[in-house]
C-alpha positions in Angstrom: 78.9 -7.7 -35.4 75.3 -6.7 -36.2 72.7 -9.5 -36.2 71.4 -10.3 -39.6 67.7 -9.4 -40.2 65.0 -11.5 -41.6 65.4 -10.4 -45.1 69.1 -11.0 -45.0 68.6 -14.5 -43.8 65.9 -15.2 -46.4 68.3 -13.8 -49.2 70.9 -16.3 -48.0 68.5 -19.1 -48.8 67.6 -19.9 -45.3 63.9 -21.1 -44.6 62.6 -19.5 -41.5 60.0 -20.8 -39.0 57.2 -18.5 -37.6 55.0 -19.3 -34.6 51.5 -20.7 -34.6 48.0 -19.2 -33.4 47.8 -16.5 -30.7 44.1 -16.1 -30.1 43.4 -19.9 -29.9 46.5 -20.4 -27.8 45.1 -17.7 -25.4 41.7 -19.5 -25.3 43.5 -22.9 -24.5 45.2 -21.1 -21.5 42.0 -19.7 -20.0 41.1 -16.4 -21.8 37.2 -16.1 -21.9 35.4 -15.7 -25.0 34.4 -12.1 -25.8 37.2 -10.3 -23.9 39.9 -8.0 -25.6 42.9 -10.3 -26.3 45.2 -7.3 -26.7 44.3 -6.2 -23.2 45.8 -9.5 -21.9 49.2 -8.1 -22.6 49.0 -5.7 -19.7 46.7 -7.6 -17.3 48.3 -11.1 -17.8 52.0 -10.4 -18.8 53.4 -13.7 -17.4 50.9 -15.7 -19.4 51.9 -13.8 -22.6 55.5 -14.3 -21.9 54.9 -18.1 -21.5 53.2 -18.2 -24.9 56.1 -16.4 -26.4 58.7 -18.6 -24.7 56.8 -21.8 -25.7 57.0 -20.9 -29.3 60.6 -19.9 -29.2 61.3 -23.2 -27.2 59.5 -25.1 -30.0 61.9 -23.8 -32.4 60.3 -20.7 -34.0 62.6 -18.1 -35.5 59.9 -15.5 -35.4 57.3 -14.9 -32.8 54.4 -12.4 -33.4 53.1 -10.0 -30.8 49.6 -10.2 -29.3 48.6 -7.0 -31.2 46.5 -8.3 -34.2 43.5 -6.1 -33.2 45.6 -3.3 -31.4 44.5 -0.6 -33.7 42.3 2.3 -32.7 39.2 1.2 -34.5 39.2 -2.5 -33.2 40.2 -1.4 -29.6 37.2 1.1 -29.5 34.9 -2.0 -29.4 36.3 -2.6 -26.0 36.7 1.1 -24.9 40.5 0.8 -25.2 41.0 3.1 -28.3 43.4 5.3 -26.3 45.6 2.4 -25.3 47.1 1.6 -28.7 50.7 2.6 -27.8 50.5 1.0 -24.5 49.3 -2.4 -25.7 51.7 -2.5 -28.8 54.8 -1.4 -26.9 54.2 -3.7 -24.0 53.5 -6.7 -26.3 56.7 -6.1 -28.2 58.7 -5.6 -25.0 57.4 -8.8 -23.4 58.2 -10.9 -26.6 61.7 -9.3 -26.8 62.3 -10.0 -23.1 62.2 -13.9 -23.9 63.5 -13.7 -27.4 66.8 -15.7 -27.8 69.8 -14.3 -29.6 69.4 -14.7 -33.3 65.6 -14.9 -33.2 63.0 -12.2 -34.0 59.8 -10.5 -32.8 57.3 -9.4 -35.4 54.6 -6.9 -34.7 51.2 -8.2 -35.7 48.9 -5.8 -37.6 45.4 -7.0 -38.6 42.5 -5.2 -40.3 40.7 -2.3 -38.7 37.3 -4.0 -39.2 36.1 -1.0 -41.0 34.9 -0.7 -44.6 36.7 2.0 -46.5 35.1 4.8 -48.5 33.4 4.9 -51.0 31.8 1.6 -49.9 31.9 2.3 -46.2 32.2 5.0 -43.7 36.0 4.9 -42.9 38.3 7.3 -44.8 41.6 5.9 -46.2 43.4 8.8 -44.4 42.0 7.8 -41.0 42.8 4.0 -41.7 46.3 5.1 -42.6 46.5 7.0 -39.4 45.5 4.1 -37.4 48.1 1.9 -39.0 50.8 4.5 -38.6 50.0 4.7 -34.9 50.1 1.0 -34.4 53.4 0.4 -36.5 55.1 3.2 -34.7 54.2 1.8 -31.3 55.4 -1.7 -32.3 58.7 -0.4 -33.5 59.1 1.7 -30.4 58.6 -1.6 -28.3 61.5 -3.2 -30.2 59.8 -5.2 -32.9 62.2 -6.5 -35.6 59.6 -6.7 -38.3 56.0 -5.9 -39.0 53.5 -8.5 -40.1 50.4 -7.2 -41.9 48.1 -10.1 -41.8 44.6 -11.6 -42.4 43.7 -8.9 -44.8 40.7 -9.1 -47.1 40.5 -5.8 -49.0 43.6 -4.9 -51.1 43.1 -1.2 -50.4 43.4 -1.7 -46.7 46.3 -4.1 -47.2 48.1 -1.6 -49.2 47.6 1.1 -46.5 48.8 -1.0 -43.7 51.9 -2.2 -45.7 52.7 1.4 -46.6 52.2 2.6 -43.1 54.5 0.0 -41.7 57.3 0.4 -44.3 57.2 4.2 -44.4 56.9 4.6 -40.7 59.4 2.0 -39.3 61.6 1.1 -42.2 61.5 -2.4 -40.8 61.0 -5.6 -42.9 57.3 -5.8 -43.7 55.5 -9.2 -44.4 52.1 -8.8 -45.8 49.5 -11.7 -46.1 45.9 -11.9 -47.2 43.4 -14.7 -46.4 42.2 -16.6 -49.5 39.5 -19.2 -49.9 39.2 -21.6 -52.9 36.0 -21.2 -54.9 34.5 -21.8 -58.4 36.4 -18.7 -59.6 39.7 -19.7 -57.9 41.4 -18.4 -54.9 39.9 -15.1 -53.6 39.6 -13.2 -50.5 36.1 -12.5 -49.1 36.4 -9.2 -50.9 37.2 -10.8 -54.2 40.9 -10.1 -54.4 42.6 -12.7 -56.4 46.3 -13.9 -55.9 47.7 -12.2 -58.9 46.4 -8.7 -57.7 47.5 -9.3 -54.1 51.0 -10.1 -55.4 51.3 -7.1 -57.6 49.8 -4.5 -55.3 51.4 -5.6 -52.0 54.7 -5.8 -53.8 54.2 -2.3 -55.1 53.2 -1.1 -51.6 56.6 -2.1 -50.2 56.0 -5.6 -48.8 59.4 -7.5 -48.5 57.6 -10.9 -48.1 54.1 -11.7 -49.3 51.9 -14.7 -48.7 48.7 -16.0 -47.1 47.5 -16.9 -43.7 44.5 -18.2 -41.9 41.9 -19.9 -44.3 40.5 -23.3 -44.2 43.6 -25.5 -43.8 46.8 -26.8 -45.3 45.3 -28.3 -48.4 44.0 -25.0 -49.6 47.3 -23.2 -48.6 49.2 -25.7 -50.8 47.0 -24.6 -53.8 47.3 -21.0 -52.9 51.1 -21.2 -52.8 51.2 -23.2 -56.1 49.6 -20.4 -57.8 51.5 -17.6 -56.0 55.1 -18.9 -56.5 55.3 -18.4 -60.2 54.1 -14.8 -59.9 56.9 -13.4 -57.8 60.5 -13.8 -56.8 59.9 -12.3 -53.3 60.0 -14.6 -50.4 56.6 -16.3 -49.7 55.1 -16.9 -46.2 52.4 -19.5 -45.5 50.6 -19.7 -42.1 47.6 -22.0 -42.3 44.9 -22.9 -39.8 44.8 -26.4 -38.4 41.8 -27.1 -40.5 38.2 -25.9 -40.0 37.1 -25.4 -36.4 34.2 -27.4 -34.9 32.0 -25.9 -32.2 32.4 -28.1 -29.0 30.4 -26.7 -26.1 30.7 -23.2 -27.5 34.5 -23.5 -28.0 36.2 -23.6 -31.5 38.2 -26.8 -31.7 40.7 -27.5 -34.4 41.3 -31.2 -34.9 44.3 -31.4 -37.2 47.2 -32.6 -35.2 50.9 -32.1 -36.0 51.2 -35.6 -37.4 48.2 -35.0 -39.7 49.6 -31.7 -40.9 53.2 -33.0 -41.3 53.1 -34.2 -44.9 51.2 -31.0 -46.0 53.7 -28.8 -44.3 56.6 -30.7 -46.0 54.9 -30.2 -49.4 54.5 -26.5 -48.8 58.4 -26.3 -48.3 58.8 -28.2 -51.6 56.5 -25.6 -53.3 58.9 -22.9 -52.4 57.7 -21.4 -49.1 60.4 -19.3 -47.4 58.7 -18.7 -44.1 56.4 -21.5 -42.7 54.2 -21.1 -39.7 50.7 -21.7 -38.4 47.6 -19.7 -37.7 44.4 -20.5 -35.7 44.5 -23.9 -34.0 48.2 -24.4 -34.4 50.3 -24.4 -31.2 53.8 -25.1 -30.1 53.5 -28.8 -30.9 52.8 -28.0 -34.5 55.7 -25.5 -34.7 58.1 -28.1 -33.2 57.0 -30.5 -35.9 57.7 -27.8 -38.6 61.1 -27.1 -37.0 62.2 -30.6 -37.8 61.0 -30.2 -41.4 62.8 -26.9 -41.8 66.0 -28.2 -40.2 66.1 -31.0 -42.9 65.3 -28.6 -45.7 68.0 -26.1 -44.6 70.8 -28.8 -44.7 
């Protein structure tokens, strides 16, 4: 019998659990500041497998690859622009090698870091090509879904979503990063929640939502606004609060116990996939596993 995919499980009413932060988890385990995190996939494969395994052991249904910045533009900052396929395929393969039966690996795709024309130098066609290259490599490595995440500009989010959907045919989860201000929830590029919902849905996203940001309190407000606007599944992956600089290291102070009632409220608000972002780790995910098990009963 063929294993159900993420969308089939969501349509059945099941709430799924995603993993927590990747970059902050790598830093906790010794990755120096300023290095290319995606290169760690090939230079430290055992470390990467241990992170993936720890998240699966904590109860995650979905674990994301270490490929957030593994597009040609971002990798060029480290001189690795010709290693997109290598990094993406290897990361997916390592995650799949420790993925339990019935669980999933999602290929992570973040922004290019470029500003698109006419406001910036990068052409939409070039950006689309970068995302197609990355999505193809993630699928070739065995990813079960593609997560387009931490997007600020709606045009780039649409391109990445379309590239993932049209190239791979896999389930696509698309999230933007919102902050609350006097004008309501907006991305740094001024995209409001209603615009994100409408345009990401039209671009082919199977699941929409928000990730990163300033913490679980803001995420609750974001989901509160988003839920009435769509019948699609919603994903919420918040940071563990706002980081504090401690001896040059970003430290997130919100513990699993502190976050627990906020995560519980997110589930009550109608979140279908719950997870964490920067500062959250396996202990946070284990706490969310208990909440989701109770909600799925």
